C-alpha positions as CSV (number, residue, x, y, z in Angstrom):
1,M,76.9,54.0,171.7
2,K,76.5,54.8,175.4
3,K,79.1,57.8,175.5
4,I,77.5,59.1,172.5
5,A,73.8,58.3,174.2
6,A,75.2,60.1,177.3
7,L,76.2,63.0,175.9
8,A,73.1,63.6,174.0
9,L,71.4,63.5,176.8
10,A,73.9,66.0,178.6
11,L,73.2,68.6,175.5
12,V,69.7,68.2,176.2
13,M,70.0,68.8,179.8
14,L,72.2,71.8,179.2
15,M,69.9,73.2,176.7
16,T,67.1,72.6,179.3
17,A,68.6,74.4,181.7
18,S,69.5,77.3,179.3
19,L,65.3,77.7,178.2
20,A,64.9,77.6,182.3
21,L,67.3,80.1,182.5
22,A,66.1,82.2,179.9
23,D,62.6,82.3,181.4
24,E,64.0,84.1,184.4
25,F,65.6,87.5,185.1
26,R,67.7,87.2,188.5
27,M,68.1,90.9,190.0
28,G,71.3,91.6,192.3
29,I,69.6,94.2,195.3
30,D,71.2,95.6,198.0
31,P,68.0,94.9,200.8
32,E,68.5,97.6,202.9
33,Y,68.2,100.6,200.7
34,K,64.7,101.8,201.0
35,P,62.6,103.1,198.7
36,F,64.4,101.3,196.1
37,S,64.9,97.8,197.2
38,Y,63.9,96.5,200.8
39,L,61.9,94.3,202.9
40,D,58.9,95.3,203.7
41,D,56.6,94.8,207.1
42,N,54.9,91.3,205.4
43,G,58.6,90.6,204.7
44,D,58.1,91.1,201.1
45,Y,60.6,92.6,198.9
46,A,59.6,96.4,197.8
47,G,61.0,99.4,196.6
48,F,60.8,101.8,193.4
49,D,63.1,99.6,192.0
50,V,61.6,96.2,192.9
51,E,58.6,97.6,191.4
52,M,60.3,98.8,188.0
53,C,61.8,95.3,187.6
54,K,58.8,93.4,188.2
55,A,56.7,95.4,185.7
56,V,60.3,95.3,182.9
57,C,59.7,91.3,183.4
58,D,56.2,91.5,183.1
59,L,56.6,92.8,179.5
60,M,59.3,90.9,178.8
61,G,57.8,87.7,179.6
62,V,60.1,86.5,182.0
63,D,60.0,85.6,186.2
64,Q,61.4,88.4,188.4
65,V,63.8,86.6,190.7
66,I,65.4,88.6,193.6
67,V,69.1,87.9,194.6
68,P,70.1,89.9,197.7
69,V,73.9,90.9,197.6
70,N,76.8,92.2,200.0
71,W,77.1,95.6,198.3
72,D,80.4,96.0,198.8
73,T,81.0,92.8,196.6
74,K,78.4,93.4,194.3
75,L,80.3,93.1,191.0
76,I,82.2,89.7,192.5
77,S,79.0,88.0,192.5
78,L,77.7,89.1,189.5
79,D,80.8,88.1,187.6
80,N,80.2,84.8,189.5
81,N,76.8,85.1,187.4
82,E,75.0,84.6,190.6
83,H,72.1,87.3,189.3
84,D,71.8,89.0,185.9
85,C,72.3,92.9,187.0
86,I,72.8,94.9,189.5
87,W,69.7,97.3,189.8
88,S,69.2,99.0,193.0
89,G,69.9,102.5,193.8
90,M,73.8,101.6,191.9
91,T,75.3,105.1,190.5
92,I,76.7,105.1,187.0
93,M,80.6,104.9,187.5
94,Q,83.1,105.5,184.9
95,T,85.4,102.9,186.6
96,M,82.6,99.9,186.1
97,K,82.7,101.1,182.5
98,D,86.3,101.2,181.9
99,A,86.3,97.7,183.4
100,G,84.2,96.6,180.8
101,Y,80.5,96.3,182.6
102,V,77.7,97.0,180.5
103,L,75.9,100.0,182.3
104,S,71.9,100.6,181.0
105,F,70.9,104.8,180.6
106,P,70.7,106.3,183.9
107,Y,66.8,106.9,185.4
108,Y,67.3,108.8,188.4
109,D,69.7,112.1,189.4
110,N,70.7,111.5,193.0
111,T,73.0,113.9,195.3
112,Q,75.3,112.8,198.2
113,V,73.8,114.2,201.3
114,V,75.8,114.6,205.0
115,L,72.9,113.2,207.9
116,T,72.9,114.2,211.1
117,R,71.4,115.0,214.1
118,E,70.0,118.2,215.8
119,D,72.0,118.0,218.8
120,T,75.6,118.1,216.7
121,G,75.8,121.7,216.2
122,I,76.7,121.0,212.5
123,K,75.4,123.1,210.0
124,T,77.8,122.5,207.2
125,P,80.4,120.2,205.4
126,A,83.2,122.0,207.1
127,D,81.1,121.6,210.6
128,L,82.4,117.9,209.8
129,A,85.9,118.6,210.9
130,G,87.3,116.0,213.9
131,K,83.6,114.3,213.9
132,V,83.0,110.2,213.4
133,V,81.2,110.3,210.1
134,A,79.7,106.7,208.7
135,V,79.8,105.5,205.2
136,Q,78.2,102.2,203.8
137,L,81.2,100.2,202.2
138,G,80.9,99.6,198.3
139,T,78.8,103.1,197.5
140,S,80.0,105.7,195.3
141,G,80.1,107.7,199.2
142,E,82.6,106.2,199.7
143,T,84.4,106.2,196.5
144,M,83.9,110.4,196.7
145,L,85.3,110.1,200.1
146,A,88.6,108.3,198.6
147,D,89.2,110.7,195.4
148,E,91.4,113.0,195.2
149,D,89.2,115.1,192.4
150,G,86.1,114.2,195.0
151,Q,85.9,114.9,198.5
152,L,89.2,112.7,199.8
153,A,90.4,116.2,201.5
154,L,87.6,116.9,203.3
155,A,87.7,113.2,204.5
156,K,90.7,113.8,206.3
157,T,89.2,116.1,208.2
158,F,86.9,113.9,210.1
159,Q,88.4,112.5,213.2
160,G,90.9,109.4,212.3
161,G,91.5,111.3,208.9
162,A,88.9,108.9,207.0
163,P,85.1,107.5,207.3
164,V,84.3,104.8,208.7
165,T,82.8,102.2,207.1
166,M,80.1,99.5,207.7
167,E,77.9,97.3,206.2
168,N,74.8,98.7,205.3
169,F,72.9,102.0,205.1
170,T,70.7,100.3,208.1
171,V,73.9,100.4,209.9
172,C,74.8,103.7,209.5
173,A,71.3,104.9,210.9
174,T,71.4,103.2,213.4
175,E,74.4,104.2,215.1
176,L,74.0,107.6,214.2
177,A,70.6,107.9,216.6
178,A,72.3,105.8,218.9
179,G,75.2,108.6,219.3
180,A,78.2,106.3,218.3
181,V,78.6,108.4,215.1
182,D,78.0,112.1,214.0
183,A,76.8,112.2,210.9
184,V,76.2,109.6,207.6
185,V,77.1,110.5,204.4
186,I,74.6,109.1,202.3
187,D,72.1,108.7,199.4
188,K,69.7,112.0,199.7
189,P,66.3,109.4,198.8
190,V,67.9,107.4,201.7
191,A,68.6,109.6,203.8
192,E,65.2,111.7,203.6
193,D,63.4,108.3,203.9
194,Q,65.6,107.7,207.7
195,A,65.4,111.5,208.4
196,K,61.1,110.2,208.4
197,K,61.8,107.0,210.5
198,F,64.5,108.7,213.2
199,P,63.4,111.9,215.2
200,G,65.9,114.7,215.0
201,F,67.6,113.4,212.4
202,V,68.7,116.6,209.3
203,I,70.1,116.8,206.3
204,L,72.5,119.6,205.4
205,E,71.1,121.8,202.3
206,E,74.7,122.0,201.1
207,S,75.5,118.8,198.9
208,L,78.5,117.0,198.3
209,G,78.2,115.8,194.9
210,S,75.4,114.5,192.0
211,E,75.2,111.8,190.1
212,Q,72.7,108.9,188.4
213,Y,71.6,105.8,189.1
214,G,71.7,103.0,186.2
215,I,71.5,99.2,186.1
216,C,75.2,97.0,185.7
217,F,75.1,93.9,183.3
218,R,77.4,91.6,182.7
219,K,80.5,92.1,179.6
220,G,79.0,91.2,176.3
221,D,75.3,91.2,177.9
222,E,74.5,94.2,175.6
223,E,71.7,92.9,173.6
224,L,69.9,92.0,177.6
225,C,70.9,95.7,178.6
226,K,68.6,96.6,175.3
227,K,65.7,94.6,176.0
228,V,65.5,96.0,179.7
229,E,65.7,99.2,178.2
230,E,63.1,98.8,175.9
231,A,60.7,97.7,178.7
232,F,61.8,100.4,180.7
233,M,61.2,103.4,178.2
234,K,57.8,101.9,178.1
235,L,56.9,101.9,181.8
236,V,58.2,105.7,181.4
237,E,55.6,106.1,178.4
238,D,52.7,104.7,180.1
239,G,53.2,106.3,183.5
240,T,54.2,103.7,185.2
241,Y,57.8,105.0,186.1
242,L,56.1,108.3,187.4
243,A,53.4,106.7,189.4
244,L,55.8,104.1,191.0
245,G,58.1,107.5,192.0
246,Q,55.5,108.9,193.2
247,K,54.7,106.0,195.5
248,Y,57.5,105.5,197.1
249,G,57.9,109.3,197.6
250,L,60.9,110.4,195.2
251,D,61.6,113.7,193.8
252,E,60.1,113.8,190.5
253,N,63.1,116.4,189.6
254,F,65.0,113.8,189.6
255,L,63.1,110.9,187.9
256,C,65.5,111.9,184.9
257,L,63.6,110.1,181.9
258,L,60.5,112.2,182.4
259,K,62.4,115.1,180.7
260,K,63.4,113.7,177.9
């Protein structure tokens, strides 16, 4: 009887824990990815994605819990159930779909660009030959520079025959400002934010490739993805999506759900 009672108690505790988890939505973010997800001057999480997720959570009746992740191992931490999704300017990639991850509809159009300094003399991607070029680990930019169908040929012209990988875009920009690297391959909205912060930073007109941002869930989480998408579309319809885009300085032409 004691064993049965203990088992019953364990089941109750498990059910209680499951209900508690259902009251939370854990958002995995890169906390160095302004204007989508970052720590503001008050030490609070802010950004377009952070506020959109909060509004989605409010509609779903759950609490938003923000989990900062190492971007290079974001899928590992997702698989380990450390968070419920990756929602932080994350590029939708076919390799992720092929691996079984559930991906939302795209909500933002993005381009990969080159961020450099005025004094480097770099005017076009061809001028990167022999230069030290940085990229963040685990990003679509890093993937693109290693892809034969992407920009591998360009990357082979860099000093050392490949880009220098760094932990996050903040480090990339700091190293660029210090002169340790000559350029950074980076997402356009992040490049624009860094260009405002560092005098002398410029963005090359010619982009290296286009892509779209989405939200990534674990295999089997189709229902959760659907609920998030439904709430997201309500925020598109009521103007929140556009208002937050404007608040964080995003180009309205890249808010792709406005076109639907």
